C-alpha positions as CSV (number, residue, x, y, z in Angstrom):
1,M,14.5,-34.7,-22.0
2,E,13.5,-32.9,-18.9
3,T,16.5,-33.7,-16.5
4,N,15.3,-31.3,-13.7
5,R,11.5,-31.7,-13.4
6,I,10.3,-32.9,-10.4
7,I,7.9,-35.7,-10.5
8,R,5.9,-36.3,-7.1
9,E,5.3,-39.6,-7.6
10,D,9.3,-40.7,-7.7
11,F,9.3,-39.6,-4.0
12,P,8.8,-42.0,-1.5
13,L,5.2,-41.8,0.3
14,L,7.4,-40.7,3.5
15,M,9.8,-38.5,2.7
16,S,13.0,-37.8,4.8
17,A,15.2,-35.1,5.1
18,K,17.3,-36.3,2.4
19,D,14.2,-37.0,0.1
20,L,13.4,-33.0,0.6
21,Q,17.0,-31.8,-0.7
22,K,16.0,-33.5,-4.2
23,V,13.1,-31.4,-4.0
24,G,15.6,-28.2,-3.9
25,V,15.7,-27.0,-0.1
26,T,18.7,-27.0,1.6
27,K,19.8,-29.5,4.1
28,T,19.2,-26.9,7.1
29,M,15.7,-25.8,5.5
30,A,14.6,-29.6,5.1
31,Y,15.0,-29.9,9.1
32,Q,13.3,-26.3,9.8
33,L,10.5,-27.8,7.4
34,L,10.3,-31.2,9.6
35,N,10.1,-28.4,12.7
36,R,6.8,-26.8,11.2
37,E,3.7,-26.6,12.7
38,D,1.3,-26.5,9.8
39,I,2.9,-29.3,7.7
40,P,1.7,-32.5,8.5
41,V,5.0,-34.8,10.1
42,V,5.2,-38.4,11.0
43,C,8.0,-39.6,13.9
44,I,8.7,-42.8,14.0
45,G,11.8,-44.1,16.1
46,G,12.9,-40.6,16.0
47,R,12.9,-39.9,13.0
48,K,10.4,-37.2,10.9
49,F,9.0,-37.4,7.8
50,V,6.6,-36.2,6.0
51,N,3.8,-37.5,3.7
52,R,4.7,-37.0,0.1
53,D,1.2,-35.9,-1.1
54,K,0.5,-33.3,1.9
55,F,3.9,-32.4,1.2
56,F,3.2,-31.5,-2.1
57,Q,-0.2,-29.9,-1.5
58,W,1.3,-27.8,1.3
59,L,4.5,-26.5,-1.0
60,D,1.7,-25.9,-3.5
61,S,-0.6,-23.7,-1.3
62,Q,3.0,-21.6,-0.6
63,T,3.3,-21.0,-3.6
64,L,-0.5,-19.8,-5.0
65,A,-0.2,-17.7,-1.6
66,S,3.1,-16.2,-2.9
67,A,1.5,-15.3,-6.3
68,Q,-1.7,-14.3,-5.0
69,S,0.5,-11.6,-2.7
70,E,2.7,-10.4,-5.4
71,K,-0.3,-9.5,-7.6
72,A,-2.0,-7.7,-4.7
């Protein structure tokens, strides 16, 4: 049984900083991510959230870009 596998659908549609930490980033990095301009953030009552699907699309694009730059 794979206990460390991230299943995207297990995360809420709007992910908070705490949810981002469950993906494996630190608390500081989670807040830095929520303040980036290239990540689509939703503000609700002074709190910031990121759409789960858009976050993972962004993360996938970062992974692909990193892999491509390593090959160059």
